TIFI-75714 format. One line per 4 residues: for each residue y, x, z of N, C-alpha, C, O. Coordinates in steps of 0.1 Angstrom, whole numbers, plus 5000, padded with zeros to 4 digits. Each point is the difference from the previous one (the first is absolute). Last residue first. Example, Ala and Ser with C-alpha at 12.3 -4.5 7.8 and 13.67 -1.06 7.14 Angstrom:
4978,5128,5071,5011,5009,5000,5011,4992,5008,5011,5005,5001; 4932,4998,4998,5012,4991,5000,5012,5009,5000,5000,5010,5007
//
This chain:
9127,7112,4121,4996,5004,5007,4985,5008,5005,4998,5004,5011; 5050,4976,4956,4985,5005,5003,5002,5008,5007,5008,5009,5001; 5033,4972,4991,4989,4991,4996,4989,5005,4992,4996,4997,4989; 5047,4993,5049,4987,5007,4998,4992,4995,4988,4995,4989,4999
5059,5006,5008,4985,4997,5004,4991,5009,4996,5002,5008,4991; 5056,4988,5023,4983,5010,4999,4991,4989,5002,4999,4994,5010; 5055,4995,4976,4986,4999,5007,4992,5010,4997,4999,5005,4989; 5057,4981,5008,4992,5007,4995,4983,4996,5007,5001,4995,5011
5056,4989,4983,4987,4992,5005,4989,5010,4991,4999,4998,4988; 5050,5022,5028,4997,4988,4987,4982,5005,5004,4995,5011,5002; 5048,4984,5033,4984,5006,4997,4998,4998,4985,5004,4989,4996; 5046,5008,5021,4992,4995,5006,4988,5006,4992,5002,5007,4990
5055,5009,5028,4984,4997,4993,4989,4992,5001,4999,4996,5011; 5052,5017,4986,4993,4988,5000,4988,4998,4998,4994,4992,4993; 5035,5051,5011,4999,4991,5014,4996,4989,4999,5000,4993,5010; 5005,5037,4948,4989,5008,5011,5001,4987,5012,4990,4995,5004
5031,4991,4960,4990,5006,4989,4988,5012,5014,4989,5004,4999; 5053,4969,5012,4991,4992,4997,4990,5005,4998,4990,4995,5005; 5051,5028,4993,4997,5001,5015,4982,4991,4999,4991,5006,5005; 5042,5012,4951,4996,4991,5005,4987,5001,5017,4988,5003,5000
5063,5015,4961,4988,5000,5011,4994,4989,5006,5007,4991,5006; 5020,5028,4946,4992,4987,5010,4994,5004,5012,4988,5003,5000; 5041,5025,4957,4989,4995,5008,5002,4988,5011,5011,4995,5004; 5023,5017,4965,4989,5010,4994,4984,4998,5004,4989,5001,4993
5051,4966,4990,5002,5008,5014,4987,4999,4995,4993,4993,4993; 5032,4979,4977,5000,5013,5002,4993,5009,5010,5003,5012,4998; 4999,4941,4998,5012,5010,5004,5005,5009,4997,5011,5005,5003; 4949,4966,4989,5008,5003,4985,5012,5003,5004,5009,5000,4993
4956,5001,5034,4997,5011,4995,5010,4997,4988,5002,5008,4991; 4994,4960,5045,5007,5013,5003,5001,5008,4993,5009,5008,5001; 4971,4953,4984,5015,4997,5003,5002,5017,5003,5006,5007,4992; 4953,4995,5007,5001,4993,4986,5016,5000,4999,5006,5007,4992
4973,4990,5050,4995,5011,4996,5010,5003,4984,5007,5010,5000; 4982,4957,5036,5018,5006,4998,4998,5010,4996,5007,5010,5004; 4953,4962,5002,5006,4993,4992,5011,5006,4994,5004,4998,4989; 4967,5018,5043,4998,5001,4986,5008,4996,4994,5004,5007,4990
5018,5007,5053,4988,4995,4998,4995,5004,4984,5005,5009,4994; 5030,5009,5048,4993,4998,4990,4993,4993,4992,4991,5007,5004; 5032,5012,5044,4997,4986,4995,4993,4997,4984,4995,4989,4999; 5032,5053,5004,5001,4984,5014,4999,4990,4994,5006,4992,4993
5010,5053,4974,4993,4998,5015,5004,4985,5007,5010,4994,5003; 4997,5046,4951,5005,4981,5004,4983,5005,5013,4990,5007,5000; 5036,5034,4975,4988,4998,5006,5006,4980,5006,5010,4997,5007; 5012,5047,4952,4999,4989,5015,4986,4991,5003,4993,4996,4991
5037,5056,4994,4989,4985,4996,5003,4996,5010,5004,5003,5011; 5036,5031,4967,4987,4997,5012,4989,4988,4998,5002,4991,4991; 5038,5021,4981,5005,5011,5010,4986,4999,5008,4997,5010,5007; 5009,4963,4951,5000,5015,5000,4999,5009,5013,4996,5012,5000
5008,4939,5001,4992,5003,4997,4997,5017,4992,4989,5005,5000; 5045,4961,5023,5000,5015,5004,4981,5006,4998,4993,5006,5008; 5033,4950,4978,5010,5010,5004,4995,5016,5003,5006,5010,4997; 4965,4951,4992,5007,5004,4990,5011,5007,5001,5005,5005,4990
4965,4982,5046,4995,5013,4992,5011,5003,4991,5005,5011,4999; 5008,4957,5033,4997,5013,5007,4994,5010,4986,5005,5011,4997; 5001,4943,4996,5012,5002,5003,5000,5015,5001,5008,5007,4993; 4952,4969,5005,5006,5003,4987,5015,5010,5002,5003,5010,4994
4978,4970,5047,4992,5011,4993,5001,5004,4986,4996,5011,4996; 5028,4955,5024,5009,5011,5001,4985,5017,5002,5002,5012,5003; 4987,4942,4982,5012,5003,4992,5004,5012,5005,5002,5008,4992; 4962,4976,5027,4997,5004,4984,5013,4999,4994,5000,5002,4988
5003,5005,5070,4992,4988,4987,4995,5007,4990,4995,5011,5002; 4992,5012,5040,5012,4997,4990,4996,4990,4991,4990,4997,4994; 4989,5029,5040,4997,4986,5001,5020,4992,4995,5009,4992,5004; 4983,5066,5001,4993,4989,5005,5004,4981,5003,5008,4995,5008
4993,5052,4961,5006,4988,4998,4991,4996,5003,4990,4997,4994; 5016,5058,5005,4989,4981,5005,5005,4993,5001,5007,5001,5010; 5002,5048,4964,5006,4992,5005,4992,4987,5000,4995,4993,4991; 5002,5061,5003,4997,4988,4999,5006,4989,5011,5003,5000,5012
5008,5046,4985,4993,4995,4989,4995,4995,4996,4996,5002,4988; 5049,5012,5042,4987,4991,5001,4996,5004,4983,5008,5002,4991; 5037,5012,5022,4991,5005,4995,4985,4994,5000,4993,5003,4991; 5053,4981,5024,4994,5012,5005,4994,5008,4994,5004,5012,5001
5017,4949,4980,5007,5013,4998,4992,5007,5011,5001,5012,4997; 4976,4950,4998,4999,5007,4981,5013,5013,5008,4996,5011,4999; 4998,4962,5038,4985,5007,4999,5001,5007,4980,4994,5009,4994; 5039,4959,5021,5004,5013,5009,4985,5013,4996,4999,5012,4997
5009,4942,4985,5005,5011,4990,5004,5016,5006,5005,5011,4996; 4966,4951,5018,4992,5007,4989,5014,5007,5001,4998,5013,5000; 5010,4961,5028,4991,5013,5003,4996,5006,4989,4997,5012,5000; 5033,4952,4991,5004,5008,5011,4994,5014,4999,5005,5011,4997
4972,4952,4989,5000,5009,4993,5013,5006,5000,5002,5006,4990; 4960,4979,5045,5007,4993,4990,5012,5009,4990,5000,5012,5004; 4960,4998,5026,4999,4990,5000,5014,4988,4997,5002,4989,5003; 4966,5060,4996,5012,4995,4999,4997,4984,5001,4989,4994,4998
4985,5058,5010,4996,4987,4999,5020,4994,4999,5009,5007,5004; 4972,5041,4980,5008,4995,5010,4995,4985,4997,4997,4996,4989; 4979,5051,4994,5000,4992,5002,5010,4989,5009,4996,5000,5011; 4994,5056,4968,4999,4987,5009,5003,4988,4996,5004,5000,4988
4964,5050,5000,5010,4984,4996,5006,4994,5015,4994,4998,5011; 4995,5055,4994,4995,4986,4999,5008,4987,4997,5009,4995,5006; 5003,5051,4992,4986,5000,4992,4997,4989,4997,4996,4996,4989; 5037,5022,5049,5008,4997,4986,4987,4995,4985,5004,4995,4990
4996,5004,5068,4991,5004,4986,5004,4991,4993,4998,4988,4999; 5031,5015,5037,4994,5003,5007,4984,5003,4986,4993,5010,5003; 5049,4979,4986,5005,5014,5006,4986,5001,5006,4997,5012,5001; 5005,4950,4978,5004,5010,4985,5002,5012,5012,5002,5011,4994
4999,4950,5032,4984,5002,4993,5001,5011,4991,4989,5006,5000; 5047,4985,5023,4991,5007,5005,4990,5003,4996,4992,5009,5002; 5041,4962,4977,5005,5016,5001,4990,5008,5007,4999,5012,4996; 4994,4939,5001,4995,5011,4986,5004,5014,4998,4994,5009,4993
5024,4969,5049,4985,4995,4998,4990,5008,4988,4991,5007,5000; 5054,4984,5005,5002,5009,5013,4986,5000,4995,5000,5008,4990; 5014,4959,4987,5008,5015,4989,4994,5013,5012,5000,5012,4997; 4995,4943,5016,4991,5002,4988,5000,5014,4997,4991,5008,4996
5019,4984,5052,5005,4991,4981,4992,5004,4997,4991,5006,5006; 5001,5002,5043,5021,4998,4999,5001,4996,4984,5010,4993,4996; 4946,5019,5031,5007,5008,4986,5010,4998,5000,5007,5010,4997; 4967,4957,5022,4998,5011,5007,5006,5014,4999,4999,5008,5009
5000,4950,4958,5007,5001,5016,5000,5014,5008,5010,5007,5002; 4963,4990,4960,5013,4999,4994,5010,5001,5015,5007,5009,5004; 4953,4983,5001,4998,5014,4997,5014,5007,4994,5004,5012,5001; 4979,4943,5003,4998,5003,5018,5008,5017,4997,5005,5007,5009
4988,4966,4952,5010,5000,5004,5001,5005,5014,5011,5003,5005; 4962,5022,4959,5002,4990,5006,5011,4996,5006,5009,5008,5001; 4971,5029,4967,5011,5003,5013,5001,4978,4995,5003,4995,4990; 4960,5045,4993,5004,4986,5001,5009,5001,5012,4999,5007,5011
4977,5038,4960,5010,4991,5016,4999,4986,4994,4998,4998,4988; 4959,5037,4996,5013,4990,5000,5012,4998,5011,4998,4999,5012; 4958,5021,5004,5005,5006,4981,5013,4997,4991,5006,5008,4993; 4975,4983,5056,4999,5014,4999,5007,5005,4982,5006,5010,4994
4978,4945,5036,5016,5000,4998,5003,5021,4997,5010,5006,5004; 4949,4964,4969,5004,5004,5016,5016,5001,5003,5008,4999,4992; 4972,4995,4960,4988,4998,5010,5006,4998,5016,4994,4991,5006; 5037,4991,4951,4997,5015,5007,4984,4997,5009,4997,4989,5005
5002,4984,4958,5012,4998,5006,4999,5012,5006,4991,5007,4997; 4977,4976,4963,4997,5005,5012,5019,5006,5007,5006,5009,4994; 4971,4954,4961,5002,5014,5011,5003,5002,5013,5000,4991,5008; 4971,4978,4956,5010,5002,5005,4998,5017,5005,4991,5009,5000
4969,4968,4987,5011,5002,4988,5013,5001,5003,5007,5002,4990; 4950,4997,5035,5004,4987,4991,5011,4999,4989,5003,4992,4992; 4979,5048,5032,4993,4998,4992,5001,4988,4993,4995,4998,4989; 5041,5016,5045,4998,5005,4989,4989,4994,4986,5004,4997,4989
4993,4989,5058,5013,4994,4992,4998,5006,4983,4996,4994,4990; 4975,5022,5042,4999,4995,4996,5012,4983,4991,4999,4990,4992; 5008,5058,5029,4989,5004,4992,4997,4980,4995,5004,4999,4989; 5019,5000,5050,5008,5004,4993,4996,5003,4982,5007,4996,4990
4968,4993,5048,5008,4987,4995,5008,5008,4988,5001,4995,4989; 4974,5036,5036,4994,4990,4999,5004,4988,4986,4994,4998,4990; 5034,5034,5039,4997,5003,4988,4989,4992,4991,5002,4998,4988; 5011,4986,5059,5012,5002,4988,4995,5007,4985,5002,4994,4989
4977,4990,5056,4992,4998,4983,5014,5009,4989,5001,5004,4989; 5001,4992,5063,4988,5005,4996,4997,4999,4988,4990,5006,4996; 5041,4957,5021,5001,5012,5005,4986,5006,4995,4992,4992,4996; 5027,4979,4970,4993,4996,5010,5000,5012,5007,5000,5009,4992
5044,4980,4982,4982,5001,4996,4992,4998,5017,5004,4996,5011; 5041,5007,4966,5000,4987,5006,4986,5002,4997,4994,4993,4991; 5038,5036,4987,4995,5002,5011,4987,4990,5008,4991,5007,5005; 5020,4987,4942,5003,5002,5012,4995,5006,5006,4989,5004,4997
5007,4991,4949,5003,4995,5013,5008,5003,5010,5011,5004,4998; 4995,4985,4949,4998,5010,5011,4995,4994,5011,5004,4989,5004; 5007,5000,4937,4997,4994,5014,4995,5013,5014,4992,5009,4997; 5041,4993,4954,4987,5003,5005,5001,4991,5016,5010,4998,5007
5018,4995,4943,4998,4998,5011,4982,5004,5010,4989,4994,5000; 5031,4995,4953,5001,5019,5002,5001,5003,5018,5002,5011,5005; 4970,4948,4968,5013,5005,4997,5001,5016,5005,4993,5009,4999; 4965,4960,4991,5009,5006,4990,5015,5002,5002,5008,5001,4990
4957,4994,5041,4998,5009,4994,5007,5003,4986,5000,5011,4993; 5002,4960,5048,5013,5006,5000,4999,5018,4987,5007,5009,4998; 4956,4955,5020,5011,4990,4999,5008,5008,4991,5001,4996,4989; 4959,5030,5027,4998,4992,4988,5019,4989,4994,5005,4999,4989
4986,5022,5055,5006,5014,4992,5002,4988,4985,5011,4997,4994; 4972,4978,5043,5020,5004,4997,5001,5007,4993,5011,5000,4993; 4944,4998,5017,5004,4984,4988,5019,5005,5000,5008,5000,4991; 4962,5036,5026,4997,4995,4991,5010,4991,4990,5006,5001,4989
4995,5006,5058,5002,5006,4994,5002,5000,4987,5011,5000,4996; 4964,4973,5028,5012,4999,5001,5010,5010,4997,5012,4995,5000; 4942,5020,5003,5001,4983,4989,5014,5005,5001,5003,5010,4995; 4989,5020,5031,4999,5004,4983,5001,4991,4997,5007,4999,4990
4988,4992,5052,5015,5002,5002,4998,5010,4984,5011,5006,4997; 4949,4976,5019,5008,4988,4997,5012,5006,4997,5005,4993,4991; 4961,5036,5012,5001,4993,4986,5010,4987,5005,5006,4994,4991; 4989,5034,5046,5004,5003,4988,5006,4992,4986,5011,4997,4994
4966,4988,5046,5011,4997,5002,5003,5008,4986,5005,4993,4991; 4953,4996,5009,5007,4996,5002,5015,5002,5000,5006,4995,4991; 4966,5043,5016,5002,4993,4980,5007,4990,5005,5012,5002,4999; 4980,5014,5042,5006,5007,4989,5005,5002,4986,5009,5005,4993
4958,4967,5034,5012,4997,5012,5013,5011,4988,5010,4995,4996; 4944,5010,4993,5007,4982,4999,5013,5002,5003,5009,4998,4992; 4965,5040,5027,5005,5000,4984,5004,4990,4993,5008,5003,4991; 4978,4993,5053,5013,5012,5000,5007,4998,4984,5010,4996,4995
4949,4979,5019,5010,4995,5002,5019,5003,4993,5009,4995,4995; 4940,5026,5003,5005,4987,4990,5014,4996,5003,5008,4999,4991; 4960,5039,5031,5016,5001,4993,5003,4990,4989,5007,5003,4991; 4953,4990,5035,5010,5007,5011,5011,5002,4993,5010,4994,5004
4956,4990,4970,5006,4988,5003,5007,5008,5018,5004,4993,5009; 4977,5039,4960,5007,4989,4993,5003,4988,5006,5008,4993,4993; 4966,5036,5031,5012,5007,4997,5007,4993,4990,5012,5002,5001; 4947,4981,5007,5005,5004,5012,5019,5006,4995,5010,4993,5000
4955,5001,4974,5005,4985,4999,5008,5004,5008,5012,4998,4997; 4978,5039,4969,5001,5001,5015,5005,4986,5003,5011,4998,4996; 4990,5011,4960,5001,5006,5007,4994,4996,5011,4996,4989,4998; 5038,4995,4958,4985,5002,5001,4998,5013,5013,5008,5010,5000
5031,4955,4965,4993,5008,5016,4986,5000,5001,4993,4991,4998; 5045,4995,4964,4989,5000,5002,4997,5010,5010,5000,5012,4997; 5043,4957,4980,4999,5012,5008,4983,4998,5010,4998,4991,5008; 5027,4979,4967,5005,5008,4991,5001,5014,5006,5007,5010,4997
4979,4934,4992,4996,5011,5005,5004,5016,4999,4996,5005,4990; 5022,4941,5006,4997,5010,4989,4996,5015,5007,5009,5008,5002; 5015,4947,5010,4983,4998,5002,4993,5012,4990,4989,4998,4993; 5064,4998,4993,4994,4991,5011,4983,5000,5001,4994,4996,4991
5037,5039,4984,4996,4989,5002,4993,4995,5007,4990,5006,5004; 5046,5041,4999,4986,4991,5002,5002,4987,4996,5010,4994,5004; 5019,5049,4979,4997,4988,5000,4984,4993,5005,4990,4998,4993; 5030,5057,5009,4993,4990,4994,5003,4984,5004,5000,4999,5012
5010,5041,5008,5010,4996,4996,4997,4989,4984,5007,4994,4992; 4963,5046,5026,5007,4996,5008,5013,4993,4988,5005,5005,4990; 4948,4993,4999,5009,5009,5001,5004,4992,5009,4996,4989,5003; 4953,4996,4992,5016,4993,4996,5008,5013,5004,4994,5006,5009
4954,4995,5001,5007,4988,4988,5012,5000,4991,5001,4998,4988; 4973,5033,5051,5010,4992,4998,5000,4994,4987,5005,5007,4991; 4961,5012,5046,5001,5001,4984,5012,4989,5001,5000,4990,5006; 4978,5040,5037,5010,4988,4991,5001,5004,4985,5002,5010,4994
4959,5009,5052,5008,5003,4991,5009,4986,4991,4994,4990,4998; 4987,5040,5047,5002,4985,4996,5006,5001,4987,5011,5006,4999; 4979,5033,5029,4991,4997,4993,5003,4984,4992,4993,4996,4991; 5036,5020,5047,5000,5006,4985,4988,4996,4989,5003,4996,4989
5017,4977,5059,4992,5008,4989,5000,5006,4989,5001,4994,4989; 5037,4998,5038,4986,4994,5006,4991,5004,4997,4997,5010,5006; 5038,5007,4974,5004,5000,5014,4983,4997,5007,4991,5007,5006; 5017,4975,4951,4999,5019,5001,4996,5003,5017,4989,5002,5006
5028,4956,4978,4983,5003,5000,4996,5013,5001,4989,5005,5003; 5057,4985,4999,4995,4995,5009,4988,5003,5001,4996,5004,5011; 5030,5012,4953,4997,5005,5012,4997,4993,5013,5000,5008,5010; 5002,4974,4950,4994,5010,4998,4995,5005,5011,4988,5001,5004
5045,4960,4995,4987,4997,5003,4985,5014,5000,4990,5000,5007; 5056,5010,4985,5000,4997,5013,4985,4990,5003,4995,5000,5011; 5019,5013,4946,4997,5013,5004,4999,4998,5013,4994,5009,5005; 5018,4954,4968,4985,5006,5001,4999,5008,5005,4988,5001,5003
5051,4973,4993,4995,5004,5012,4988,5009,4997,4997,5009,5008; 5026,4951,4962,5003,5006,5003,4990,5006,5018,4995,4992,5008; 5009,4968,4946,4991,5012,5006,5011,5010,5007,5009,5001,4993; 5001,4947,4993,5003,5018,4992,4992,5008,5014,5003,5000,5012
4993,4943,4975,5002,5011,5009,5003,5014,4994,4998,5002,4988; 4984,4940,5008,5009,5013,4999,5004,5006,5007,5004,4996,5011; 4953,4984,5013,5019,4994,4991,5000,5009,4990,4991,5008,4999; 4968,4998,5033,4999,4986,4993,5016,4995,4994,5002,4989,4996
4967,5059,5011,5008,4992,4997,5004,4989,4995,5000,4997,4988; 4964,5041,5032,5003,4985,4989,5011,4999,5004,5001,5002,5012; 4960,5039,4997,5012,4993,5006,5005,4992,4987,4998,5003,4989; 4951,5010,5023,5006,5003,4991,5014,4994,5008,4998,4991,5009
4949,5030,5005,5012,4994,5002,5013,4998,4988,5002,5010,4994; 4941,5012,5024,5010,4998,4991,5008,4986,5000,4995,4989,5000; 4970,5045,5040,5009,4984,4986,5008,5005,4998,5007,5008,5006; 4953,5015,5033,5010,5001,4987,5004,4987,4990,4992,4992,4995
4982,5024,5056,5007,4992,4989,5014,5005,4991,5012,5002,5002; 4966,5025,5040,4993,5003,4989,5007,4985,4987,5002,5004,4988; 5007,4993,5059,5008,5008,4995,4995,5008,4982,5007,5005,4991; 4988,4940,5033,4996,5015,5002,5002,5010,4989,5000,4998,4988
5031,4965,5038,4997,5004,4986,4989,5010,4998,5003,5012,4998; 5023,4975,5041,4987,4984,4999,4996,5008,4989,4987,5001,5001; 5049,5019,5012,4990,5008,5003,4987,4995,4998,4989,5006,4999; 5055,4981,4990,4994,5005,4993,4986,5009,5000,4994,5006,4992
5037,4972,5040,4996,4988,4989,4986,5009,4992,4988,4997,4999; 5045,5030,5028,4987,4994,5005,4994,4987,4991,4987,4999,5000; 5045,5044,4997,4998,4987,4995,4986,4995,5001,4989,5001,4993; 5044,5037,5033,4989,4997,4993,5002,4985,4997,5007,4992,5006
5027,5028,5018,4988,5009,5006,4986,4995,4991,4989,5002,5004; 5057,4989,4975,4996,5004,5008,4990,5007,5009,4997,5012,4998; 5018,4961,4958,4988,5004,5004,5001,5002,5016,4992,4993,5007; 5047,4998,4972,4992,4986,4993,4981,5004,5008,4992,4992,5003
5050,5038,4998,5001,4992,5010,4990,4985,4994,5001,4988,5005; 4995,5054,4980,4997,5004,5010,4999,4986,5009,4991,4997,5008; 5023,5002,4946,4982,5002,5003,5003,5004,5016,4994,4990,5005; 5046,5008,4979,4992,4988,4992,4985,5001,5005,4994,4991,5005
5033,5052,4997,5005,4988,5013,4992,4990,4999,4991,5000,5008; 4998,5029,4952,4995,5002,5017,5005,4993,5013,4993,4996,5010; 5020,4997,4946,4991,4997,4999,4993,4997,5013,4995,4990,5005; 5051,5029,4990,5000,4985,4998,4984,4999,5001,4998,4996,5011
5007,5042,4982,5003,5002,5013,5004,4987,5004,5000,4997,5012; 4984,5016,4944,4992,5006,5011,5003,4996,5011,4991,4998,5007; 5044,4994,4960,4985,4993,4997,4992,5000,5015,5000,4991,5009; 5040,5038,4988,4999,4987,5003,4992,4993,5002,4997,4994,5010
4997,5044,4968,5001,5001,5009,5003,4987,5012,4992,4997,5009; 5011,5003,4944,4986,5003,5000,4999,5002,5018,4991,4993,5005; 5051,5003,4976,4998,4989,5003,4982,4996,4999,4995,4989,5001; 5027,5051,4997,5009,4995,5012,4995,4987,5001,5000,4995,5011
4988,5037,4950,4995,5000,5015,5006,4989,5012,4993,4998,5009; 5006,4978,4946,5000,5011,5002,5001,5000,5014,5002,4991,5008; 4994,4977,4957,4990,5001,5015,5003,5016,4999,4991,5007,4996; 5049,4963,4981,4985,5005,4996,4993,5002,5014,5006,4998,5010
5034,4967,4980,4995,5006,5006,4990,5011,4998,4990,4994,5005
//
């Protein structure tokens, strides 16, 4: 996902909400510092990580104080080495310390998603398998996390409920059958891809005959994955899903499925260890 206009607008909105949440009526601690104080600080990563979130940091500091200068020594998607400064910040001490936490919060979270996505994508780099994300994202940060996934080298599944059909178990029950659900989907929006979640080979057969574009094999054994793909390879794409880990990736790739969706890319989040240190005051 490139920095298109929708994402740029989302970044500004996310930053405004985050700064308002943190600063509220004003940063009272920053008022301890004389307003004329200028400092230079560096941001250091304490572990191996894929850098992601530069534009969020840029917008945070621009919103707080456009006079603060940021000099980046790494590009988006670069691998950061431990204990190496990758960003130098210079300007008003008050402004830098007010913006610090919000900027690092975005950077540490998005860099983690990019880092994990890079790890998963690297494992299947020599196969025909594509790693996909899911909609299991932090509320309000959907586009940010989806962007971080692509920086890491994995791909986006649908962005939301509007850009593709994913007919799951509850939809099937409510619609009456897989056949009914697929038929209605093609009537509602014939230009959208239709994916059906299946739990048995019988359901796979029904979804194929109904005309689904993608078949999700949910918690299938490797043997059943192989059977489904071998029998219907020319009629649909196949996606494996269901608590799959890094250790499962190459085994699943050998079955011939096209995609694996990994919720952990965006839902099992921890912070990359970053710190901002004053180097000149």
